[in-house]
C-alpha positions in Angstrom: 4.8 -29.4 9.9 1.3 -29.9 11.6 -0.5 -26.8 12.8 -0.7 -29.0 16.3 3.0 -29.2 16.2 3.5 -25.1 16.2 3.5 -24.6 20.2 6.6 -22.9 21.1 9.1 -25.5 22.8 7.8 -28.6 20.6 8.5 -26.5 17.6 12.2 -25.4 18.8 12.8 -28.8 20.2 12.0 -30.5 16.8 13.7 -27.6 14.6 17.0 -28.0 16.8 16.7 -32.2 17.1 15.9 -33.0 13.7 18.7 -31.7 11.5 21.3 -33.4 14.3 19.7 -36.4 13.9 19.2 -36.8 10.1 23.0 -35.4 10.0 24.2 -37.7 12.5 22.4 -40.6 10.6 23.5 -39.7 7.1 27.3 -39.5 8.5 27.3 -43.1 9.8 25.8 -44.4 6.7 28.3 -42.6 4.4 31.4 -43.9 6.8 29.6 -47.2 7.2 29.0 -47.3 3.5 25.4 -48.4 3.9 23.0 -45.7 2.6 19.7 -47.9 3.9 20.3 -47.0 7.1 20.2 -43.2 6.5 17.0 -44.1 4.3 16.1 -46.6 7.1 16.2 -43.2 9.6 14.3 -41.1 7.5 11.7 -43.8 7.1 10.9 -43.8 11.0 11.1 -40.5 11.4 8.3 -40.1 8.7 5.9 -42.5 10.7 6.7 -41.1 14.2 5.8 -37.5 13.0 2.7 -38.5 10.5 1.3 -40.8 13.8 2.1 -37.9 16.1 0.1 -35.9 13.7 -2.8 -38.2 13.1 -3.0 -39.0 16.7 -3.0 -35.1 18.3 -5.4 -34.5 15.1 -8.0 -37.1 16.0 -7.7 -35.9 19.4 -8.8 -32.4 19.0 -11.2 -33.5 16.4 -13.4 -35.8 19.0 -12.9 -32.8 21.8 -14.1 -30.6 19.1 -17.0 -33.0 18.4 -18.3 -33.2 22.0 -18.2 -29.2 22.2 -20.4 -28.6 19.2 -22.6 -31.1 20.6 -22.8 -29.2 23.8 -23.7 -26.0 21.9 -26.1 -27.9 19.9 -28.6 -28.3 22.6 -28.4 -24.4 23.6 -30.8 -22.0 21.9 -28.9 -20.1 19.2 -29.1 -16.6 18.3 -29.1 -17.0 14.9 -28.0 -18.8 12.2 -27.5 -18.8 7.9 -28.6 -21.3 6.2 -26.8 -22.9 3.4 -29.2 -21.6 0.8 -29.2 -18.2 1.8 -25.6 -18.6 1.9 -25.4 -19.9 -1.9 -27.8 -17.7 -3.4 -25.6 -14.6 -2.1 -22.1 -16.2 -3.2 -24.1 -16.7 -6.9 -24.9 -12.9 -6.8 -20.9 -12.3 -6.4 -19.4 -11.8 -9.7 -16.0 -11.3 -8.4 -15.6 -14.1 -6.5 -14.9 -16.5 -9.1 -11.6 -14.1 -10.4 -10.8 -13.7 -6.8 -10.2 -17.6 -6.4 -8.6 -17.9 -9.9 -6.4 -14.9 -9.0 -5.2 -16.5 -5.9 -5.0 -20.2 -7.1 -2.3 -18.7 -10.0 -0.4 -17.2 -6.7 -0.2 -20.3 -5.2 0.8 -22.7 -8.2 3.2 -20.2 -9.1 5.1 -19.7 -5.1 4.9 -23.5 -5.1 6.5 -24.0 -8.4 9.4 -22.0 -7.5 10.2 -23.9 -3.9 9.8 -27.2 -6.6 11.8 -25.8 -8.7 14.6 -24.7 -5.8 14.2 -28.0 -4.4 15.3 -30.0 -7.9 18.5 -27.7 -8.0 19.3 -28.6 -4.4 18.6 -32.4 -5.4 20.6 -32.0 -8.0 23.6 -29.9 -6.8 23.9 -31.9 -3.8 26.4 -34.6 -4.5 28.9 -31.8 -5.4 28.0 -29.5 -2.7 28.3 -32.2 0.2 31.6 -32.9 -1.1 33.4 -29.9 -1.5 32.0 -28.7 2.3 33.4 -32.1 3.5 36.8 -32.7 1.4 37.9 -28.7 1.5 36.3 -27.5 4.9 35.2 -29.7 7.4 37.9 -32.3 7.0 41.0 -29.8 7.7 39.6 -28.3 10.4 38.7 -31.8 12.0 42.0 -32.7 11.0 43.4 -29.7 12.9 41.7 -30.2 16.1 41.0 -33.8 16.6 44.2 -35.5 14.6 44.2 -37.9 17.7 40.9 -39.3 16.5 40.9 -42.4 14.8 40.6 -41.8 11.0 37.0 -43.5 11.1 35.6 -41.0 14.0 37.4 -38.3 12.0 35.5 -39.2 8.7 32.2 -39.7 10.8 32.8 -35.9 12.2 33.3 -34.5 8.8 30.1 -35.9 7.1 28.3 -34.8 10.3 29.4 -31.0 10.4 29.1 -31.4 6.9 24.9 -32.5 6.7 24.6 -29.6 9.5 26.1 -26.9 7.4 24.1 -28.1 4.1 20.8 -28.6 6.5 21.7 -25.3 7.6 21.9 -23.4 4.6 18.9 -25.1 3.0 17.4 -24.1 6.1 18.2 -20.4 5.6 17.1 -20.5 1.9 13.8 -22.1 2.0 13.2 -19.5 5.4 13.6 -16.7 3.7 12.3 -17.4 0.3 8.9 -18.7 2.4 8.5 -15.1 4.2 8.7 -13.7 0.9 5.9 -16.1 -0.8 4.0 -16.2 2.5 4.3 -19.8 2.3 4.3 -22.3 5.7 7.7 -22.7 6.6 9.6 -23.7 10.5 6.4 -22.9 12.0 5.7 -19.4 10.6 2.4 -18.0 11.2 1.9 -18.0 7.6 -1.3 -19.3 6.1 -0.9 -22.6 4.2 -4.1 -21.1 2.2 -2.3 -18.2 1.1 -4.9 -15.5 1.3 -7.5 -17.6 1.0 -10.6 -16.8 2.9 -12.7 -19.6 4.4 -16.4 -19.3 3.4 -18.5 -21.6 5.0 -21.1 -23.5 2.6 -22.8 -26.0 4.7 -24.2 -23.1 7.3 -23.4 -21.0 10.1 -25.0 -21.0 13.9 -24.4 -17.9 16.2 -24.7 -18.7 20.3 -23.9 -16.2 22.7 -20.6 -17.0 23.2 -19.4 -18.8 19.8 -20.7 -19.7 16.2 -19.8 -22.8 14.1 -18.9 -23.0 10.7 -20.2 -25.8 8.5 -21.1 -27.9 11.8 -17.0 -28.4 12.1 -15.5 -25.2 13.4 -16.0 -23.8 16.6 -14.9 -19.9 17.0 -15.1 -19.1 20.8 -15.6 -15.2 21.5 -14.2 -12.9 22.0 -11.9 -13.1 19.5 -8.5 -11.4 18.5 -9.5 -9.5 15.5 -7.9 -7.6 13.5 -10.5 -6.2 11.1 -13.7 -6.4 10.0 -14.9 -5.7 6.3 -19.2 -5.0 5.8 -19.1 -5.2 1.9 -22.5 -4.7 1.2 -22.4 -4.4 -2.6 -21.1 -8.4 -2.5 -22.9 -9.3 0.4 -20.6 -10.6 2.8 -19.2 -9.9 6.4 -15.4 -10.7 6.1 -13.7 -11.2 9.8 -9.8 -11.0 9.5 -8.4 -12.6 12.6 -5.0 -11.5 14.4 -1.9 -13.6 13.8 -0.6 -13.9 17.2 -0.6 -16.9 19.7 -3.3 -18.7 19.4 -5.5 -19.9 22.6 -5.8 -23.7 22.6 -8.4 -23.8 25.1 -10.5 -21.4 23.6 -10.1 -22.8 20.1 -8.4 -26.0 19.9 -9.3 -26.5 16.2 -7.4 -24.2 14.7 -8.2 -23.5 11.1 -5.1 -22.8 8.0 -7.1 -19.5 7.4 -6.6 -15.7 8.8 -10.2 -14.5 7.1 -13.6 -15.7 7.8 -16.0 -14.9 4.8 -20.1 -15.3 5.9 -22.1 -14.7 2.8 -25.7 -13.8 3.8 -28.4 -11.6 1.9 -28.3 -8.6 5.0 -24.7 -8.1 6.0 -25.4 -5.0 8.1 -28.3 -6.5 9.5 -26.3 -9.7 10.4 -23.1 -7.2 11.7 -25.9 -5.2 13.9 -28.0 -8.4 15.4 -25.1 -11.2 16.3 -21.3 -10.5 14.8 -21.6 -7.2 16.6 -21.6 -8.6 20.0 -18.9 -10.7 19.5 -15.8 -8.3 18.1 -16.1 -5.4 20.4 -12.6 -3.4 19.6 -12.7 -4.6 15.8 -12.0 -1.8 13.4 -15.3 -2.2 11.0 -15.2 -1.2 7.2 -17.8 -1.0 5.5 -18.6 -0.7 1.4 -21.9 0.8 0.5 -24.1 -1.0 -2.2 -24.4 1.1 -5.7 -28.0 2.9 -6.2 -27.5 1.6 -9.7 -27.1 -2.1 -8.3 -30.2 -1.8 -6.3 -32.7 -0.6 -8.5 -31.4 -3.5 -10.7 -31.6 -5.9 -7.8 -35.1 -4.8 -7.2 -36.0 -5.3 -10.7 -34.8 -8.9 -11.0 -36.8 -9.8 -8.1 -39.8 -8.0 -9.5 -39.3 -10.4 -12.4 -38.9 -13.4 -10.3 -41.6 -12.7 -7.8 -44.1 -12.3 -11.5 -42.7 -15.5 -12.7 -44.0 -16.9 -9.6 -47.2 -15.7 -9.8 -47.5 -17.5 -13.0 -48.6 -21.7 -13.1 -46.5 -24.2 -15.1 -49.6 -23.9 -18.0 -49.8 -20.2 -17.7 -52.5 -20.0 -15.2 -52.8 -17.2 -13.0 -52.1 -17.6 -9.4 -53.8 -15.6 -6.5 -52.7 -14.0 -3.5 -54.5 -14.7 -0.1 -56.2 -11.3 0.9 -55.3 -11.7 4.6 -51.8 -12.9 4.7 -50.4 -12.3 1.3 -49.2 -15.9 0.7 -49.4 -17.4 -2.6 -52.6 -19.5 -4.0 -53.8 -21.8 -6.6 -57.1 -21.5 -8.0 -59.0 -24.3 -6.5 -57.9 -24.4 -3.0 -60.5 -23.6 -0.5 -58.4 -22.9 2.4 -55.5 -20.6 2.4 -52.5 -23.3 3.9 -50.9 -20.6 5.7 -53.5 -18.4 7.8 -56.2 -21.4 7.3 -58.8 -18.6 6.6 -61.6 -19.6 4.0 -60.5 -17.7 0.5 -63.1 -15.5 -1.0 -62.6 -16.3 -4.5 -65.9 -14.5 -5.7 -64.3 -11.4 -4.7 -60.5 -12.4 -6.0 -62.3 -13.3 -9.4 -63.2 -9.6 -9.8 -60.2 -8.2 -8.6 
């Protein structure tokens, strides 16, 4: 079911009305010996539900886009550029392993559900015949003996389908809870335990921040925990699983963790994010000293490589502002001062 359809009244109405409608249509098809009637009802249901989902999603998208345009006119507190995010992600050697483990878990859970669905499909005729002929028909005959045979047969199939739908619902509900998969409007995350990792940039404003130019996260937010992982270079925000505030965050994300990669997680938290979450539980993972020394050596090697020209020509540094300059330049492009080449060559 769509995220937009998980509001309380709509959710409960859906899970009560849909089985009754399907059971009535299927029972009518059985007694009328017209299976196309049941198929037509099912197709009509799909058209109505998916049409409503698309309409509500489009409406939410337009409202969200208008809000983003309003925020873009304001002055930002800070931002994370795509290049900074990409470089921090490249230095996280555990990210690929984490993705692999999550993908295997999701495929395993989906395979279990698919296998169960196939079992139900294959044993469905036997189940229906057993439930209707041995149990439901006997009860209907005892309590509705005065009805015509057509109506007794309809009621038998109707309650038989309701019983089967109820059994399937309970089986899938319990299994989905165990596997942490979304079913029947549960607050489970359809993306598993996968975090939302914006890669196109993050812009921070006074009372909100925008992820990838698409999602507005208004603050203050209900946060369960904040993890500042300096070793892997990210700040991860674990959202509360309570009811969503549609007025403040109309664009619901199928994630419960937001991971922001940056070159300095502690600085991002102190300067920006700490203003959004005042009562959050904060956990910090420090970077080991060996990693700091190794990174400094790597950065020094990169800087030394940049100081060399393509053909091995030496590059110089402006004595006034420290920016790299090439031999033959008369003025520094950054500070605009004249370059003292005689002094630089002597040094």
